[in-house]
C-alpha positions in Angstrom: 115.5 109.4 98.6 118.3 110.1 101.1 117.8 108.8 104.7 119.2 112.0 106.3 116.9 114.3 104.3 115.1 116.7 106.6 111.3 116.8 106.3 108.7 119.0 108.0 106.7 117.2 110.6 103.2 118.1 109.6 101.9 121.4 111.1 104.4 121.2 114.0 107.7 123.3 114.3 109.8 120.2 113.9 111.9 118.5 111.2 112.6 114.8 111.2 114.9 112.8 109.0 113.1 110.7 106.3 114.6 107.6 107.9 114.1 107.2 111.7 115.7 104.9 114.2 113.2 102.6 115.9 114.3 101.1 119.2 111.9 98.2 119.8 114.7 95.6 119.1 116.8 97.3 121.7 114.3 96.1 124.3 115.5 92.6 123.5 112.4 91.5 121.7 112.5 87.8 120.8 116.3 87.7 121.3 118.9 89.6 123.3 121.1 92.4 122.0 124.1 93.3 124.0 124.9 96.8 125.2 127.8 97.3 122.8 125.7 96.4 119.8 122.9 98.7 120.9 125.2 101.7 121.3 127.0 100.9 118.0 123.7 101.1 116.1 123.0 104.5 117.7 126.4 105.8 116.7 126.2 104.4 113.2 122.8 105.9 112.7 124.1 109.3 114.0 127.1 109.1 111.7 124.7 108.5 108.8 122.9 111.7 109.6 119.8 110.1 111.2 118.2 112.6 113.6 114.9 111.0 114.6 114.7 108.4 117.4 111.6 106.6 118.7 111.3 104.6 121.9 108.6 103.5 124.4 108.3 102.2 128.0 106.9 99.0 126.7 110.1 98.1 124.8 112.0 95.7 127.1 110.1 97.0 130.1 112.1 100.2 130.0 115.3 98.8 128.7 114.9 100.6 125.3 114.5 103.9 127.0 117.5 103.3 129.2 119.6 102.5 126.2 118.3 105.4 124.2 119.2 107.8 127.0 122.7 106.2 127.4 123.5 106.6 123.7 122.0 110.1 123.1 122.9 111.7 126.4 125.9 113.6 125.2 124.6 114.5 121.8 123.5 118.2 121.4 119.8 118.0 122.3 118.7 120.5 119.7 120.2 118.4 116.9 117.7 115.4 117.1 114.0 114.7 117.5 112.9 112.1 120.1 109.6 110.4 120.6 108.3 108.1 123.3 104.9 106.9 124.5 102.4 106.7 127.3 99.7 104.2 128.3 101.8 101.9 130.5 103.4 102.4 133.9 106.5 100.4 135.0 106.7 99.1 138.6 110.0 97.8 140.1 109.7 94.0 140.8 111.8 91.0 141.4 112.9 89.5 138.1 111.6 86.0 138.9 108.1 87.4 139.3 107.9 89.1 135.9 106.6 87.7 132.7 108.9 89.3 130.2 107.6 87.6 127.0 108.2 88.5 124.2 111.2 90.3 125.6 114.4 88.6 126.7 116.4 89.7 129.7 114.5 93.0 129.9 114.6 95.6 132.7 113.3 94.7 136.1 110.0 96.4 135.9 106.4 95.0 135.8 104.3 96.6 133.1 100.8 97.9 133.8 98.4 99.6 131.4 97.3 103.0 132.7 95.4 105.4 130.5 94.4 107.8 133.2 95.3 111.5 133.4 97.5 111.0 136.4 99.0 107.8 135.0 99.9 109.6 131.8 101.7 112.4 133.7 103.6 109.8 135.8 104.5 107.9 132.6 105.8 111.0 130.9 108.0 112.0 133.8 109.2 108.4 134.3 110.4 108.2 130.7 112.4 111.4 131.0 114.0 110.0 134.2 114.8 106.7 132.6 116.4 108.4 129.6 118.0 111.2 131.7 117.2 113.6 128.9 115.6 117.0 129.3 112.7 116.5 127.0 110.9 114.4 124.4 109.6 116.2 121.4 106.7 113.9 120.4 104.6 111.7 122.7 102.2 109.0 121.4 99.4 107.2 123.2 100.4 103.6 122.8 98.5 100.5 121.8 94.8 101.5 122.1 94.0 99.3 119.2 92.1 96.0 118.7 95.3 94.2 117.9 96.6 94.9 121.4 93.4 95.2 123.6 91.0 92.9 121.8 87.4 93.1 123.0 88.3 95.8 125.6 89.4 98.2 122.9 86.3 100.4 122.8 86.5 101.0 126.5 90.3 101.4 126.4 89.9 104.0 123.6 87.4 106.0 125.7 89.7 105.9 128.8 92.6 107.1 126.7 90.7 110.0 125.2 89.4 111.0 128.7 92.8 110.5 130.4 95.9 110.3 128.1 94.7 112.8 125.6 93.7 115.5 128.2 97.1 115.0 129.9 99.1 115.3 126.6 97.1 118.3 125.5 98.0 120.0 128.8 101.7 119.1 128.4 101.6 120.5 124.9 100.0 123.7 126.1 102.7 124.0 128.8 105.4 123.5 126.1 106.7 120.3 127.7 106.2 118.5 124.4 105.8 119.8 120.8 103.6 117.1 119.3 101.1 114.6 120.6 99.6 111.6 118.8 98.6 108.0 118.8 100.8 105.0 118.1 98.9 101.8 117.0 98.7 99.0 114.6 95.4 100.0 112.9 94.7 103.1 110.7 91.0 103.0 111.7 91.9 103.8 115.4 94.1 106.7 114.2 91.2 107.9 112.1 88.8 107.8 115.0 91.3 109.6 117.3 91.8 112.4 114.7 88.1 112.8 114.4 87.7 113.2 118.1 90.9 115.1 119.2 93.3 117.7 118.1 96.3 115.4 117.4 99.5 116.5 115.6 100.7 113.1 114.5 100.4 109.3 114.4 102.7 106.3 114.5 101.1 103.6 112.3 102.7 100.1 112.3 102.3 98.0 109.2 99.1 99.4 107.8 100.4 101.5 104.9 102.9 99.5 102.9 103.4 98.1 99.4 100.9 95.4 100.4 98.3 97.6 102.1 96.9 101.0 101.1 93.5 101.1 102.7 94.6 104.0 104.8 94.3 106.1 101.6 90.5 105.8 101.8 89.8 108.1 104.7 92.6 108.4 107.2 95.5 109.8 105.1 93.3 112.4 103.3 92.1 113.7 106.7 95.7 113.9 107.9 96.6 116.0 104.9 93.6 118.3 105.6 94.5 118.7 109.3 98.2 118.9 108.9 98.8 115.8 110.9 102.1 113.9 110.3 102.1 110.1 110.1 105.2 108.1 110.9 105.2 104.6 109.5 106.7 101.6 111.2 106.5 98.0 110.2 107.0 98.9 106.5 108.0 95.3 105.8 104.7 94.0 107.2 106.8 92.2 109.9 109.1 90.6 107.4 107.7 89.4 104.1 108.5 92.7 102.2 112.2 92.3 103.3 112.6 88.6 102.7 110.3 88.2 99.8 107.8 85.3 99.3 110.1 82.7 100.8 109.1 79.6 102.9 108.5 80.7 106.4 108.0 84.4 105.5 106.2 86.4 108.2 103.2 88.7 107.6 101.8 90.4 110.7 104.0 88.4 113.0 102.6 85.0 111.7 103.3 82.8 108.7 102.2 84.6 105.5 99.0 83.2 104.0 98.9 82.0 100.4 97.3 85.1 98.9 99.9 87.4 100.5 102.7 85.1 99.3 101.3 85.3 95.8 101.0 89.1 95.8 104.5 89.6 97.2 105.9 87.2 94.6 104.3 89.3 91.8 105.6 92.5 93.3 109.0 91.0 93.7 109.0 90.0 90.0 108.3 93.6 88.9 111.1 94.8 91.1 113.5 92.2 89.7 112.7 93.2 86.2 113.8 96.8 87.1 116.9 95.5 89.1 115.5 97.0 92.3 115.6 95.1 95.6 112.1 94.5 97.0 112.9 96.1 100.4 114.2 99.2 98.7 110.8 99.7 96.9 109.0 98.9 100.2 110.9 101.5 102.2 110.8 104.3 99.6 107.1 103.8 98.7 106.0 104.6 102.3 107.6 108.1 102.5 106.3 109.2 99.1 103.0 110.1 100.7 102.9 113.8 101.5 101.5 113.2 105.0 104.3 110.7 105.9 107.6 112.5 106.7 109.5 109.6 108.2 109.7 105.8 108.2 111.2 104.2 111.4 113.1 101.0 111.1 114.2 98.7 114.0 117.3 96.7 113.4 119.3 94.2 115.5 122.8 94.7 114.1 124.9 97.5 112.6 124.9 95.5 109.3 121.1 95.4 109.2 121.0 99.1 109.9 123.4 99.9 107.1 121.5 97.6 104.7 118.3 99.5 105.4 120.0 102.8 104.8 121.4 101.5 101.5 117.9 100.3 100.4 116.4 103.6 101.4 118.7 105.4 98.9 118.7 102.8 96.1 117.8 104.3 92.7 114.3 103.3 91.5 113.0 104.1 88.0 109.6 105.6 87.7 108.6 102.8 85.4 108.7 100.4 88.3 105.8 102.2 90.0 103.9 102.5 86.7 104.2 98.7 86.2 103.0 97.9 89.7 99.9 100.1 89.1 99.2 98.7 85.7 99.3 95.1 87.0 96.9 96.0 89.8 99.6 95.5 92.5 99.5 99.1 93.7 96.6 101.4 94.0 96.4 104.0 91.2 95.9 106.8 93.7 98.9 105.9 95.8 101.6 108.6 95.7 105.0 107.2 94.6 108.5 108.6 94.7 109.3 111.2 92.1 
């Protein structure tokens, strides 16, 4: 698999690269990244042929969008695909009054959830203004899942379908955006949205990986039937599929439980027997599914970015996948790279 390989984006008249550039770290999540490093990663990804970029108002309270616009502004607009998100509005505020956690030294905006029709239209326009770019190609409704909204999720989902979805559908009808979707941490929420709305795509974080394939039950088959594209983020399950089963390994943003550590150690052993890095198998597995044209990775340094690109193109023998399936470490119905 080559990172710069162009792949059709579901039923939509778009092509994305198999490897996409995710910009959450550029919002200074957990630790600060300076402007020079941020731009250097954009330029390195561009030189590597990457042409799909994803951002969101949430990332660094607008900082990620500001940096995305800065680095892409003088690229030919028809040469890349850009996605952002709606569901939050940013309000200017004094820095000392803003709770930035988990972002560090973010932009001076207070973040408010807003899933209304008018709020969605405002959010869409605000994002274009922050990036100073003429359009985004894909727009996702952001974080209407249980992971983010807890017990309020059912009501939030209803509000988003009544507000965000209607607004994005109108923007798509007007030609202001080519594809509309939902970006969340749970495949079940994506499945519910696809059952209720005419969505083109989804951004699913961490729920279709070498460790987790429950999305094969209902969601991914429906995406294939409807021609909906799925972009996967969090392909390392927030760390453990990159680091391996090491002390302190993270799974879903927390220390990995014993059962997960054991399964990853067994997967890692199969990879080692075939002389394949575990992260290479994790990245390439995801984009083998016919409904998944692209994997987006967020990195903090140019070295990390280049390492991910190397893993993405690392040769993997077919026997590795066969061994994972025979040992019960991978579902038998999971598509694997050719």
